[in-house]
C-alpha positions as CSV (number, residue, x, y, z in Angstrom):
1,M,32.3,4.7,-45.9
2,N,31.3,8.1,-44.8
3,F,30.8,9.5,-41.3
4,K,27.0,9.4,-41.5
5,T,27.1,5.7,-42.5
6,L,29.3,5.0,-39.5
7,I,27.0,6.7,-37.1
8,I,23.9,4.9,-38.5
9,G,25.8,1.6,-38.3
10,A,26.9,2.2,-34.7
11,A,23.3,3.1,-33.7
12,M,22.0,-0.1,-35.3
13,L,24.6,-2.2,-33.4
14,V,23.7,-0.6,-30.1
15,A,20.0,-1.1,-30.7
16,S,20.7,-4.7,-31.8
17,A,22.7,-5.3,-28.6
18,Q,20.1,-3.8,-26.4
19,A,17.3,-5.9,-28.0
20,A,19.4,-9.1,-27.6
21,S,20.0,-8.4,-23.9
22,A,16.4,-7.4,-23.2
23,G,14.3,-9.4,-20.9
24,T,10.6,-9.6,-20.0
25,V,8.8,-9.5,-16.7
26,T,5.4,-11.0,-16.6
27,G,3.0,-11.9,-13.8
28,L,-0.4,-12.1,-12.2
29,V,-1.8,-9.8,-9.5
30,T,-4.6,-11.1,-7.3
31,D,-6.4,-10.2,-4.1
32,R,-6.0,-12.3,-0.9
33,S,-8.8,-14.6,-2.1
34,G,-7.0,-15.3,-5.3
35,A,-9.2,-13.2,-7.6
36,P,-7.4,-11.3,-10.4
37,L,-7.1,-7.5,-10.0
38,A,-7.3,-5.0,-12.8
39,G,-5.8,-1.5,-12.7
40,V,-2.8,-2.4,-10.4
41,N,0.4,-0.5,-11.1
42,V,3.5,-2.7,-11.6
43,E,7.0,-1.2,-12.1
44,V,10.4,-2.6,-12.9
45,V,13.0,-0.4,-11.2
46,F,16.7,-0.2,-11.9
47,Q,18.9,-1.1,-8.9
48,T,22.4,-0.8,-10.4
49,Y,23.4,2.8,-9.7
50,N,24.9,5.2,-7.2
51,A,22.9,8.3,-6.1
52,D,25.1,10.5,-8.3
53,D,24.3,8.4,-11.4
54,L,20.6,9.1,-11.2
55,P,19.3,11.3,-14.0
56,Y,16.8,14.2,-13.6
57,G,17.8,15.0,-10.1
58,G,17.3,11.5,-8.7
59,E,14.3,10.2,-10.7
60,S,14.1,6.4,-10.7
61,I,15.0,4.5,-13.9
62,K,12.0,2.2,-14.4
63,Q,9.4,0.8,-16.8
64,T,5.7,0.5,-15.7
65,A,2.6,-1.3,-16.7
66,I,-1.0,-1.7,-15.4
67,T,-2.7,-5.0,-15.0
68,D,-5.5,-5.9,-17.4
69,E,-8.9,-7.4,-16.7
70,S,-7.3,-10.8,-16.1
71,G,-4.9,-9.3,-13.5
72,R,-1.9,-9.9,-15.8
73,Y,0.9,-7.6,-17.0
74,E,4.0,-7.6,-19.1
75,I,7.0,-5.3,-19.0
76,S,10.0,-5.4,-21.4
77,T,13.4,-4.1,-20.3
78,E,14.4,-3.3,-24.0
79,S,14.4,0.5,-23.4
80,L,16.2,0.2,-20.1
81,P,19.9,0.1,-19.3
82,P,21.5,-3.2,-18.6
83,G,21.8,-4.1,-14.9
84,I,19.9,-5.4,-12.0
85,Y,16.2,-4.8,-11.4
86,M,13.4,-5.3,-8.9
87,A,9.6,-5.5,-9.5
88,H,7.0,-3.7,-7.3
89,A,3.2,-3.5,-7.4
90,Y,0.9,-1.0,-5.8
91,Q,-2.6,0.5,-6.1
92,V,-3.5,4.1,-5.5
93,V,-6.3,4.6,-3.0
94,V,-7.8,7.8,-1.6
95,D,-8.3,8.6,2.1
96,G,-9.7,12.0,3.2
97,G,-8.8,13.5,-0.2
98,R,-5.2,12.3,0.1
99,S,-3.8,9.7,-2.3
100,I,-2.0,6.7,-0.8
101,N,-0.1,3.9,-2.4
102,L,-1.3,0.5,-1.2
103,D,1.7,-1.9,-1.7
104,F,1.2,-5.5,-2.8
105,R,3.3,-8.4,-1.6
106,A,5.6,-10.1,-4.1
107,Q,5.6,-13.9,-4.0
108,D,9.3,-13.6,-5.1
109,D,11.0,-10.3,-4.2
110,S,14.5,-11.2,-5.4
111,T,16.3,-9.0,-7.9
112,F,16.9,-10.1,-11.5
113,G,19.1,-9.1,-14.5
114,S,17.7,-7.0,-17.4
115,H,18.5,-9.8,-19.8
116,E,16.3,-12.4,-17.9
117,D,12.7,-13.5,-18.6
118,V,11.2,-13.7,-15.1
119,V,7.7,-14.1,-13.5
120,R,6.8,-11.9,-10.6
121,D,3.3,-12.5,-9.1
122,F,1.8,-10.2,-6.5
123,T,-0.9,-10.6,-3.9
124,G,-2.8,-7.6,-2.6
125,G,-5.7,-6.3,-0.7
126,Y,-5.8,-5.2,2.9
127,Y,-4.5,-7.4,5.7
128,E,-4.6,-7.0,9.4
129,S,-1.0,-8.0,10.2
130,A,2.0,-10.1,9.0
131,P,5.2,-11.4,10.6
132,D,7.1,-8.4,9.3
133,D,4.2,-5.9,9.4
134,P,2.2,-6.0,12.7
135,Y,-0.1,-3.1,11.8
136,G,-1.1,-4.3,8.3
137,N,-1.3,-2.2,5.2
138,G,-4.6,-0.3,5.7
139,G,-6.1,2.1,8.2
140,I,-5.5,1.7,11.9
141,F,-8.2,2.4,14.5
142,V,-6.8,3.3,17.9
143,L,-8.8,3.1,21.1
144,E,-7.7,4.9,24.3
145,R,-9.6,5.5,27.5
146,S,-10.6,9.0,28.6
147,I,-8.5,10.6,31.3
148,E,-11.8,10.8,33.2
149,T,-12.0,7.0,33.8
150,D,-9.8,4.0,34.6
151,I,-11.9,1.6,32.5
152,D,-10.1,-1.4,31.1
153,L,-10.9,-1.4,27.3
154,L,-9.2,-4.8,26.6
155,G,-11.9,-6.9,24.8
156,A,-13.8,-3.9,23.5
157,E,-15.6,-4.4,20.2
158,V,-15.4,-1.9,17.4
159,T,-18.0,-1.4,14.7
160,L,-16.8,0.6,11.7
161,T,-19.4,1.6,9.0
162,N,-18.1,3.0,5.8
163,T,-20.2,6.1,5.2
164,A,-19.9,5.9,1.4
165,T,-20.5,2.1,0.8
166,G,-22.3,1.0,4.0
167,Q,-19.8,-1.8,4.5
168,T,-19.5,-2.7,8.1
169,I,-16.5,-4.1,9.9
170,V,-16.8,-5.6,13.4
171,R,-13.7,-6.5,15.3
172,T,-12.3,-6.8,18.8
173,V,-9.4,-4.5,19.6
174,R,-6.0,-6.2,20.1
175,P,-3.1,-4.9,22.2
176,T,0.0,-3.6,20.3
177,G,2.8,-1.1,20.9
178,E,0.5,1.5,19.5
179,G,-2.2,0.6,22.1
180,L,-5.5,-1.1,21.5
181,V,-6.1,-1.3,17.8
182,V,-8.1,-2.6,14.9
183,T,-5.8,-2.8,11.8
184,G,-6.0,-3.4,8.1
185,V,-9.1,-1.4,7.5
186,P,-9.8,-0.3,3.9
187,F,-9.2,3.5,3.7
188,G,-12.3,5.7,3.7
189,T,-14.5,7.6,6.0
190,Y,-16.2,5.6,8.8
191,R,-18.7,6.0,11.6
192,A,-17.2,4.2,14.7
193,E,-19.1,2.7,17.6
194,V,-17.5,0.9,20.5
195,T,-19.1,-1.6,23.0
196,L,-17.6,-3.3,26.0
197,N,-19.3,-6.4,27.5
198,G,-22.3,-5.6,25.5
199,Q,-22.6,-2.0,26.7
200,S,-22.2,1.0,24.4
201,L,-19.4,3.4,25.3
202,Q,-19.2,7.1,24.7
203,I,-16.4,8.0,22.3
204,S,-14.7,11.2,21.2
205,L,-12.2,11.9,18.4
206,M,-8.6,12.3,19.6
207,G,-6.1,14.6,17.8
208,P,-4.4,18.0,17.7
209,G,-7.0,20.8,17.7
210,I,-9.9,18.4,18.1
211,S,-12.1,19.2,21.1
212,E,-13.6,16.4,23.2
213,D,-17.2,15.8,22.2
214,Y,-18.4,12.4,23.5
215,A,-21.2,10.6,21.8
216,A,-22.4,7.1,20.9
217,S,-20.4,7.3,17.6
218,A,-17.7,9.3,15.9
219,T,-17.1,9.8,12.2
220,H,-13.7,10.4,10.6
221,D,-11.3,9.1,8.0
222,F,-7.8,7.6,8.6
223,T,-5.8,10.9,8.6
224,M,-4.7,11.1,12.2
225,G,-1.4,10.0,13.8
226,W,2.1,10.8,12.6
227,L,1.9,8.4,9.7
228,G,-1.5,9.8,8.7
229,N,-3.2,6.4,8.6
230,Q,-5.0,6.4,12.0
231,F,-8.5,7.0,13.3
232,R,-8.0,7.7,17.0
233,V,-10.8,7.9,19.7
234,M,-11.0,8.1,23.5
235,A,-13.7,6.2,25.3
236,K,-15.6,6.3,28.6
237,P,-18.7,4.6,30.0
């Protein structure tokens, strides 16, 4: 047996071993009402490594797929190294010309071995809050009072109208550590209006380099705040 034959044989053994130890990750991705979602990114990410072991300067070792029209996906670990993996799902949305990953919640977020056949379903869409996420996973509208007034804004009602789709969201602000907020708003550009006890308030955008300009409404996207996912206004009678 010559050297070339040995090399080919060894390669075939390695390939056979990898195929035998490969697993498959399948699942369904739905919105919060249970409807299937197409075009959602799902990735299976390698967990068994130290930082120094990562190739390409720290690039993750993973395999990805996109859900089909029925909201389903399938990922094989055949081309991945043996080890422990975790599945994630996300959708890319745009806010103010900036791309944002909207994470989906896994029904089972436990890790699994590369040799296992597992099911990982995900639920997505925007939500206002969760026990481990009080601010939800969308835009955050923050309402503060103007320094010119001592008005109590608790109970104020906010109307947000998406300037592209015309979709209207009407909610009462709730107190949080961030102040009075409306959370879980789908990203986009909105016209905001605020009322208190049935009376319209004057509002102005609030942020670095933004001058106070009070009016019955203010239009902006969710690109304010240190996380870049807030729409902040000040209000006065």
